[in-house]
N, CA, C and O atoms as a GROMACS GRO file, in nm:
protein
  428
    1UNK      N    1   0.084  -0.118   0.000
    1UNK     CA    2   0.000   0.000   0.000
    1UNK      C    3   0.089   0.124   0.000
    1UNK      O    4   0.191   0.130   0.069
    2UNK      N    5   0.049   0.220  -0.077
    2UNK     CA    6   0.129   0.341  -0.094
    2UNK      C    7   0.074   0.454  -0.007
    2UNK      O    8  -0.047   0.468   0.011
    3UNK      N    9   0.165   0.534   0.046
    3UNK     CA   10   0.127   0.655   0.118
    3UNK      C   11   0.157   0.773   0.027
    3UNK      O   12   0.271   0.796  -0.013
    4UNK      N   13   0.052   0.848  -0.005
    4UNK     CA   14   0.063   0.966  -0.089
    4UNK      C   15   0.083   1.089   0.001
    4UNK      O   16   0.081   1.078   0.124
    5UNK      N   17   0.103   1.204  -0.062
    5UNK     CA   18   0.116   1.331   0.011
    5UNK      C   19   0.016   1.432  -0.045
    5UNK      O   20  -0.004   1.440  -0.166
    6UNK      N   21  -0.047   1.508   0.046
    6UNK     CA   22  -0.137   1.616   0.007
    6UNK      C   23  -0.084   1.746   0.065
    6UNK      O   24  -0.054   1.754   0.184
    7UNK      N   25  -0.072   1.848  -0.020
    7UNK     CA   26  -0.034   1.982   0.026
    7UNK      C   27  -0.161   2.056   0.064
    7UNK      O   28  -0.261   2.053  -0.008
    8UNK      N   29  -0.156   2.124   0.180
    8UNK     CA   30  -0.275   2.194   0.229
    8UNK      C   31  -0.236   2.307   0.321
    8UNK      O   32  -0.122   2.318   0.366
    9UNK      N   33  -0.334   2.393   0.347
    9UNK     CA   34  -0.318   2.502   0.444
    9UNK      C   35  -0.434   2.493   0.543
    9UNK      O   36  -0.539   2.438   0.511
   10UNK      N   37  -0.414   2.547   0.661
   10UNK     CA   38  -0.521   2.552   0.761
   10UNK      C   39  -0.595   2.684   0.749
   10UNK      O   40  -0.533   2.790   0.736
   11UNK      N   41  -0.729   2.679   0.754
   11UNK     CA   42  -0.812   2.800   0.743
   11UNK      C   43  -0.784   2.897   0.856
   11UNK      O   44  -0.782   3.018   0.836
   12UNK      N   45  -0.762   2.845   0.975
   12UNK     CA   46  -0.754   2.927   1.095
   12UNK      C   47  -0.612   2.952   1.143
   12UNK      O   48  -0.590   2.993   1.257
   13UNK      N   49  -0.514   2.927   1.056
   13UNK     CA   50  -0.375   2.958   1.086
   13UNK      C   51  -0.331   3.058   0.978
   13UNK      O   52  -0.302   3.018   0.865
   14UNK      N   53  -0.327   3.187   1.012
   14UNK     CA   54  -0.309   3.291   0.910
   14UNK      C   55  -0.167   3.308   0.857
   14UNK      O   56  -0.142   3.402   0.782
   15UNK      N   57  -0.074   3.222   0.894
   15UNK     CA   58   0.064   3.244   0.851
   15UNK      C   59   0.091   3.203   0.706
   15UNK      O   60   0.199   3.230   0.654
   16UNK      N   61  -0.007   3.136   0.640
   16UNK     CA   62   0.011   3.099   0.501
   16UNK      C   63   0.101   2.979   0.478
   16UNK      O   64   0.136   2.950   0.363
   17UNK      N   65   0.138   2.910   0.582
   17UNK     CA   66   0.224   2.793   0.569
   17UNK      C   67   0.152   2.681   0.495
   17UNK      O   68   0.034   2.654   0.522
   18UNK      N   69   0.222   2.617   0.404
   18UNK     CA   70   0.170   2.500   0.334
   18UNK      C   71   0.227   2.376   0.404
   18UNK      O   72   0.349   2.363   0.421
   19UNK      N   73   0.139   2.287   0.442
   19UNK     CA   74   0.178   2.164   0.511
   19UNK      C   75   0.159   2.047   0.417
   19UNK      O   76   0.083   2.055   0.320
   20UNK      N   77   0.228   1.939   0.444
   20UNK     CA   78   0.210   1.815   0.369
   20UNK      C   79   0.156   1.711   0.465
   20UNK      O   80   0.208   1.692   0.575
   21UNK      N   81   0.052   1.643   0.421
   21UNK     CA   82  -0.015   1.544   0.504
   21UNK      C   83  -0.015   1.410   0.431
   21UNK      O   84  -0.041   1.404   0.310
   22UNK      N   85   0.014   1.303   0.504
   22UNK     CA   86   0.004   1.170   0.446
   22UNK      C   87  -0.140   1.147   0.400
   22UNK      O   88  -0.234   1.195   0.462
   23UNK      N   89  -0.154   1.074   0.292
   23UNK     CA   90  -0.283   1.046   0.232
   23UNK      C   91  -0.282   0.901   0.186
   23UNK      O   92  -0.184   0.855   0.127
   24UNK      N   93  -0.391   0.829   0.213
   24UNK     CA   94  -0.400   0.689   0.174
   24UNK      C   95  -0.527   0.665   0.093
   24UNK      O   96  -0.621   0.744   0.098
   25UNK      N   97  -0.526   0.556   0.019
   25UNK     CA   98  -0.647   0.513  -0.050
   25UNK      C   99  -0.713   0.406   0.036
   25UNK      O  100  -0.648   0.310   0.078
   26UNK      N  101  -0.843   0.424   0.061
   26UNK     CA  102  -0.917   0.332   0.147
   26UNK      C  103  -1.062   0.330   0.102
   26UNK      O  104  -1.124   0.435   0.088
   27UNK      N  105  -1.116   0.213   0.079
   27UNK     CA  106  -1.255   0.196   0.036
   27UNK      C  107  -1.289   0.281  -0.086
   27UNK      O  108  -1.397   0.341  -0.092
   28UNK      N  109  -1.198   0.285  -0.183
   28UNK     CA  110  -1.223   0.354  -0.308
   28UNK      C  111  -1.212   0.505  -0.305
   28UNK      O  112  -1.250   0.571  -0.402
   29UNK      N  113  -1.163   0.561  -0.196
   29UNK     CA  114  -1.147   0.707  -0.184
   29UNK      C  115  -1.010   0.737  -0.125
   29UNK      O  116  -0.942   0.649  -0.073
   30UNK      N  117  -0.970   0.863  -0.136
   30UNK     CA  118  -0.845   0.908  -0.075
   30UNK      C  119  -0.877   0.978   0.056
   30UNK      O  120  -0.975   1.052   0.067
   31UNK      N  121  -0.794   0.952   0.156
   31UNK     CA  122  -0.815   1.002   0.292
   31UNK      C  123  -0.688   1.064   0.347
   31UNK      O  124  -0.579   1.008   0.332
   32UNK      N  125  -0.701   1.181   0.409
   32UNK     CA  126  -0.589   1.244   0.480
   32UNK      C  127  -0.562   1.168   0.608
   32UNK      O  128  -0.655   1.122   0.674
   33UNK      N  129  -0.436   1.154   0.643
   33UNK     CA  130  -0.395   1.090   0.768
   33UNK      C  131  -0.314   1.191   0.848
   33UNK      O  132  -0.193   1.203   0.828
   34UNK      N  133  -0.380   1.266   0.939
   34UNK     CA  134  -0.307   1.368   1.014
   34UNK      C  135  -0.209   1.312   1.118
   34UNK      O  136  -0.114   1.379   1.156
   35UNK      N  137  -0.233   1.187   1.162
   35UNK     CA  138  -0.149   1.132   1.269
   35UNK      C  139  -0.147   0.981   1.259
   35UNK      O  140  -0.249   0.917   1.230
   36UNK      N  141  -0.029   0.924   1.283
   36UNK     CA  142  -0.013   0.779   1.285
   36UNK      C  143   0.014   0.731   1.427
   36UNK      O  144   0.078   0.801   1.506
   37UNK      N  145  -0.035   0.613   1.459
   37UNK     CA  146  -0.006   0.546   1.585
   37UNK      C  147   0.081   0.426   1.551
   37UNK      O  148   0.041   0.340   1.472
   38UNK      N  149   0.200   0.421   1.610
   38UNK     CA  150   0.294   0.313   1.577
   38UNK      C  151   0.294   0.203   1.682
   38UNK      O  152   0.281   0.229   1.802
   39UNK      N  153   0.307   0.080   1.633
   39UNK     CA  154   0.326  -0.036   1.719
   39UNK      C  155   0.458  -0.100   1.675
   39UNK      O  156   0.459  -0.190   1.591
   40UNK      N  157   0.570  -0.054   1.733
   40UNK     CA  158   0.700  -0.104   1.690
   40UNK      C  159   0.717  -0.254   1.707
   40UNK      O  160   0.786  -0.318   1.627
   41UNK      N  161   0.656  -0.312   1.810
   41UNK     CA  162   0.669  -0.456   1.831
   41UNK      C  163   0.610  -0.536   1.715
   41UNK      O  164   0.664  -0.639   1.676
   42UNK      N  165   0.499  -0.487   1.659
   42UNK     CA  166   0.435  -0.553   1.545
   42UNK      C  167   0.490  -0.502   1.412
   42UNK      O  168   0.465  -0.562   1.308
   43UNK      N  169   0.564  -0.390   1.416
   43UNK     CA  170   0.620  -0.332   1.294
   43UNK      C  171   0.517  -0.264   1.206
   43UNK      O  172   0.537  -0.249   1.086
   44UNK      N  173   0.405  -0.220   1.269
   44UNK     CA  174   0.299  -0.155   1.190
   44UNK      C  175   0.260  -0.022   1.252
   44UNK      O  176   0.289   0.007   1.368
   45UNK      N  177   0.193   0.056   1.170
   45UNK     CA  178   0.134   0.181   1.216
   45UNK      C  179  -0.008   0.188   1.162
   45UNK      O  180  -0.038   0.136   1.054
   46UNK      N  181  -0.096   0.253   1.239
   46UNK     CA  182  -0.235   0.270   1.198
   46UNK      C  183  -0.269   0.418   1.208
   46UNK      O  184  -0.212   0.489   1.290
   47UNK      N  185  -0.362   0.464   1.123
   47UNK     CA  186  -0.402   0.604   1.134
   47UNK      C  187  -0.480   0.629   1.264
   47UNK      O  188  -0.566   0.550   1.301
   48UNK      N  189  -0.448   0.738   1.331
   48UNK     CA  190  -0.527   0.777   1.448
   48UNK      C  191  -0.667   0.818   1.402
   48UNK      O  192  -0.766   0.793   1.471
   49UNK      N  193  -0.674   0.880   1.285
   49UNK     CA  194  -0.801   0.919   1.223
   49UNK      C  195  -0.773   0.944   1.076
   49UNK      O  196  -0.659   0.974   1.037
   50UNK      N  197  -0.876   0.933   0.995
   50UNK     CA  198  -0.863   0.966   0.854
   50UNK      C  199  -0.977   1.061   0.816
   50UNK      O  200  -1.087   1.054   0.871
   51UNK      N  201  -0.949   1.150   0.721
   51UNK     CA  202  -1.046   1.251   0.676
   51UNK      C  203  -1.058   1.236   0.524
   51UNK      O  204  -0.958   1.245   0.452
   52UNK      N  205  -1.179   1.214   0.477
   52UNK     CA  206  -1.203   1.187   0.335
   52UNK      C  207  -1.184   1.312   0.250
   52UNK      O  208  -1.232   1.420   0.284
   53UNK      N  209  -1.114   1.294   0.137
   53UNK     CA  210  -1.096   1.403   0.042
   53UNK      C  211  -1.219   1.423  -0.046
   53UNK      O  212  -1.237   1.530  -0.104
   54UNK      N  213  -1.306   1.319  -0.058
   54UNK     CA  214  -1.429   1.335  -0.137
   54UNK      C  215  -1.510   1.450  -0.078
   54UNK      O  216  -1.524   1.461   0.044
   55UNK      N  217  -1.562   1.535  -0.163
   55UNK     CA  218  -1.641   1.648  -0.116
   55UNK      C  219  -1.557   1.770  -0.083
   55UNK      O  220  -1.611   1.879  -0.063
   56UNK      N  221  -1.426   1.755  -0.078
   56UNK     CA  222  -1.334   1.867  -0.057
   56UNK      C  223  -1.270   1.899  -0.191
   56UNK      O  224  -1.229   1.809  -0.264
   57UNK      N  225  -1.263   2.026  -0.224
   57UNK     CA  226  -1.207   2.064  -0.354
   57UNK      C  227  -1.056   2.039  -0.352
   57UNK      O  228  -0.982   2.099  -0.274
   58UNK      N  229  -1.013   1.947  -0.439
   58UNK     CA  230  -0.872   1.912  -0.446
   58UNK      C  231  -0.838   1.872  -0.589
   58UNK      O  232  -0.927   1.852  -0.672
   59UNK      N  233  -0.711   1.862  -0.615
   59UNK     CA  234  -0.665   1.821  -0.748
   59UNK      C  235  -0.538   1.739  -0.735
   59UNK      O  236  -0.467   1.747  -0.634
   60UNK      N  237  -0.511   1.662  -0.838
   60UNK     CA  238  -0.385   1.590  -0.840
   60UNK      C  239  -0.275   1.686  -0.886
   60UNK      O  240  -0.302   1.783  -0.956
   61UNK      N  241  -0.154   1.657  -0.845
   61UNK     CA  242  -0.041   1.743  -0.882
   61UNK      C  243   0.070   1.655  -0.940
   61UNK      O  244   0.173   1.636  -0.875
   62UNK      N  245   0.051   1.603  -1.061
   62UNK     CA  246   0.149   1.510  -1.117
   62UNK      C  247   0.286   1.572  -1.142
   62UNK      O  248   0.386   1.499  -1.147
   63UNK      N  249   0.294   1.704  -1.156
   63UNK     CA  250   0.422   1.768  -1.185
   63UNK      C  251   0.493   1.818  -1.058
   63UNK      O  252   0.600   1.879  -1.067
   64UNK      N  253   0.434   1.792  -0.941
   64UNK     CA  254   0.494   1.837  -0.816
   64UNK      C  255   0.553   1.716  -0.745
   64UNK      O  256   0.478   1.631  -0.696
   65UNK      N  257   0.685   1.705  -0.738
   65UNK     CA  258   0.744   1.588  -0.674
   65UNK      C  259   0.722   1.581  -0.523
   65UNK      O  260   0.744   1.476  -0.463
   66UNK      N  261   0.678   1.691  -0.461
   66UNK     CA  262   0.659   1.691  -0.316
   66UNK      C  263   0.519   1.658  -0.269
   66UNK      O  264   0.497   1.634  -0.151
   67UNK      N  265   0.422   1.655  -0.363
   67UNK     CA  266   0.283   1.628  -0.325
   67UNK      C  267   0.210   1.562  -0.440
   67UNK      O  268   0.231   1.597  -0.557
   68UNK      N  269   0.123   1.469  -0.408
   68UNK     CA  270   0.041   1.401  -0.508
   68UNK      C  271  -0.092   1.473  -0.529
   68UNK      O  272  -0.152   1.466  -0.637
   69UNK      N  273  -0.138   1.543  -0.422
   69UNK     CA  274  -0.265   1.614  -0.427
   69UNK      C  275  -0.246   1.754  -0.368
   69UNK      O  276  -0.153   1.779  -0.291
   70UNK      N  277  -0.335   1.844  -0.407
   70UNK     CA  278  -0.338   1.980  -0.352
   70UNK      C  279  -0.480   2.005  -0.306
   70UNK      O  280  -0.573   1.992  -0.385
   71UNK      N  281  -0.498   2.040  -0.179
   71UNK     CA  282  -0.630   2.077  -0.126
   71UNK      C  283  -0.650   2.224  -0.157
   71UNK      O  284  -0.579   2.309  -0.104
   72UNK      N  285  -0.748   2.255  -0.244
   72UNK     CA  286  -0.766   2.391  -0.296
   72UNK      C  287  -0.818   2.490  -0.194
   72UNK      O  288  -0.795   2.610  -0.208
   73UNK      N  289  -0.887   2.443  -0.092
   73UNK     CA  290  -0.936   2.532   0.013
   73UNK      C  291  -0.878   2.487   0.146
   73UNK      O  292  -0.848   2.370   0.165
   74UNK      N  293  -0.862   2.582   0.237
   74UNK     CA  294  -0.808   2.548   0.368
   74UNK      C  295  -0.900   2.456   0.446
   74UNK      O  296  -1.019   2.445   0.416
   75UNK      N  297  -0.843   2.391   0.544
   75UNK     CA  298  -0.917   2.300   0.630
   75UNK      C  299  -0.897   2.349   0.774
   75UNK      O  300  -0.786   2.390   0.808
   76UNK      N  301  -0.998   2.345   0.859
   76UNK     CA  302  -0.980   2.389   0.997
   76UNK      C  303  -0.880   2.299   1.071
   76UNK      O  304  -0.884   2.176   1.058
   77UNK      N  305  -0.794   2.359   1.148
   77UNK     CA  306  -0.698   2.282   1.228
   77UNK      C  307  -0.771   2.188   1.324
   77UNK      O  308  -0.722   2.079   1.352
   78UNK      N  309  -0.887   2.230   1.375
   78UNK     CA  310  -0.963   2.147   1.469
   78UNK      C  311  -1.005   2.014   1.407
   78UNK      O  312  -1.015   1.914   1.477
   79UNK      N  313  -1.030   2.012   1.276
   79UNK     CA  314  -1.066   1.888   1.209
   79UNK      C  315  -0.947   1.792   1.212
   79UNK      O  316  -0.964   1.672   1.235
   80UNK      N  317  -0.828   1.844   1.190
   80UNK     CA  318  -0.708   1.761   1.199
   80UNK      C  319  -0.690   1.703   1.338
   80UNK      O  320  -0.638   1.593   1.355
   81UNK      N  321  -0.733   1.779   1.439
   81UNK     CA  322  -0.719   1.733   1.577
   81UNK      C  323  -0.833   1.641   1.620
   81UNK      O  324  -0.835   1.596   1.734
   82UNK      N  325  -0.928   1.613   1.529
   82UNK     CA  326  -1.033   1.517   1.557
   82UNK      C  327  -1.168   1.574   1.592
   82UNK      O  328  -1.258   1.499   1.630
   83UNK      N  329  -1.186   1.706   1.581
   83UNK     CA  330  -1.314   1.769   1.616
   83UNK      C  331  -1.385   1.813   1.488
   83UNK      O  332  -1.351   1.915   1.428
   84UNK      N  333  -1.484   1.734   1.448
   84UNK     CA  334  -1.562   1.768   1.330
   84UNK      C  335  -1.698   1.819   1.376
   84UNK      O  336  -1.772   1.746   1.441
   85UNK      N  337  -1.732   1.944   1.343
   85UNK     CA  338  -1.863   1.998   1.383
   85UNK      C  339  -1.977   1.916   1.324
   85UNK      O  340  -1.967   1.869   1.210
   86UNK      N  341  -2.087   1.899   1.398
   86UNK     CA  342  -2.202   1.824   1.344
   86UNK      C  343  -2.253   1.886   1.215
   86UNK      O  344  -2.260   2.008   1.201
   87UNK      N  345  -2.287   1.800   1.120
   87UNK     CA  346  -2.341   1.847   0.993
   87UNK      C  347  -2.238   1.908   0.901
   87UNK      O  348  -2.273   1.962   0.796
   88UNK      N  349  -2.112   1.901   0.938
   88UNK     CA  350  -2.007   1.959   0.856
   88UNK      C  351  -1.978   1.870   0.736
   88UNK      O  352  -2.021   1.755   0.732
   89UNK      N  353  -1.904   1.923   0.638
   89UNK     CA  354  -1.874   1.850   0.515
   89UNK      C  355  -1.760   1.749   0.531
   89UNK      O  356  -1.731   1.674   0.439
   90UNK      N  357  -1.698   1.748   0.648
   90UNK     CA  358  -1.584   1.660   0.669
   90UNK      C  359  -1.630   1.523   0.719
   90UNK      O  360  -1.706   1.513   0.815
   91UNK      N  361  -1.582   1.418   0.651
   91UNK     CA  362  -1.611   1.282   0.691
   91UNK      C  363  -1.484   1.226   0.754
   91UNK      O  364  -1.379   1.221   0.689
   92UNK      N  365  -1.494   1.185   0.880
   92UNK     CA  366  -1.377   1.138   0.953
   92UNK      C  367  -1.407   1.002   1.013
   92UNK      O  368  -1.519   0.975   1.058
   93UNK      N  369  -1.307   0.916   1.014
   93UNK     CA  370  -1.315   0.786   1.081
   93UNK      C  371  -1.202   0.781   1.182
   93UNK      O  372  -1.085   0.801   1.148
   94UNK      N  373  -1.236   0.755   1.308
   94UNK     CA  374  -1.136   0.740   1.414
   94UNK      C  375  -1.082   0.598   1.413
   94UNK      O  376  -1.159   0.502   1.406
   95UNK      N  377  -0.953   0.584   1.421
   95UNK     CA  378  -0.881   0.457   1.432
   95UNK      C  379  -0.936   0.347   1.342
   95UNK      O  380  -0.981   0.243   1.389
   96UNK      N  381  -0.932   0.371   1.211
   96UNK     CA  382  -0.978   0.265   1.120
   96UNK      C  383  -0.885   0.145   1.128
   96UNK      O  384  -0.768   0.158   1.164
   97UNK      N  385  -0.936   0.030   1.094
   97UNK     CA  386  -0.856  -0.092   1.100
   97UNK      C  387  -0.773  -0.105   0.972
   97UNK      O  388  -0.800  -0.190   0.887
   98UNK      N  389  -0.672  -0.019   0.963
   98UNK     CA  390  -0.583  -0.016   0.848
   98UNK      C  391  -0.441  -0.022   0.903
   98UNK      O  392  -0.403   0.056   0.990
   99UNK      N  393  -0.364  -0.115   0.852
   99UNK     CA  394  -0.227  -0.129   0.901
   99UNK      C  395  -0.129  -0.109   0.786
   99UNK      O  396  -0.147  -0.163   0.677
  100UNK      N  397  -0.027  -0.030   0.813
  100UNK     CA  398   0.082  -0.008   0.719
  100UNK      C  399   0.212  -0.049   0.789
  100UNK      O  400   0.224  -0.031   0.911
  101UNK      N  401   0.306  -0.102   0.717
  101UNK     CA  402   0.437  -0.129   0.778
  101UNK      C  403   0.504   0.003   0.816
  101UNK      O  404   0.494   0.103   0.744
  102UNK      N  405   0.572   0.002   0.928
  102UNK     CA  406   0.649   0.122   0.966
  102UNK      C  407   0.762   0.137   0.867
  102UNK      O  408   0.839   0.044   0.845
  103UNK      N  409   0.773   0.256   0.805
  103UNK     CA  410   0.880   0.274   0.704
  103UNK      C  411   1.018   0.257   0.765
  103UNK      O  412   1.042   0.296   0.879
  104UNK      N  413   1.105   0.198   0.688
  104UNK     CA  414   1.244   0.183   0.726
  104UNK      C  415   1.318   0.307   0.682
  104UNK      O  416   1.328   0.332   0.562
  105UNK      N  417   1.370   0.385   0.774
  105UNK     CA  418   1.438   0.511   0.743
  105UNK      C  419   1.578   0.492   0.688
  105UNK      O  420   1.641   0.587   0.643
  106UNK      N  421   1.627   0.369   0.692
  106UNK     CA  422   1.762   0.343   0.640
  106UNK      C  423   1.758   0.344   0.489
  106UNK      O  424   1.678   0.274   0.428
  107UNK      N  425   1.845   0.424   0.430
  107UNK     CA  426   1.850   0.430   0.283
  107UNK      C  427   1.988   0.402   0.234
  107UNK      O  428   2.012   0.403   0.113
   0.00000   0.00000   0.00000
């Protein structure tokens, strides 16, 4: 399974910083992964939460080696921290049963 990258900005952080967030494909859609939980004994990591890109304006960035996707509108920092307002457009799943091998940093 591949981990993609999405470039994005936070709506409520006015410094204009562009962040890169891990992104995975799951159940036929792409999902942002703001945080990973690692289990070194098992050699795996699981997303703490995932946020669906469907319904969010985004595009692929094939000519950008640093990101696979670009989120065209900012996202609230609170959504990344796990707080999705009721009735909001953000679809989030807490601790989905998805396991990825912990990357080997040795190159």
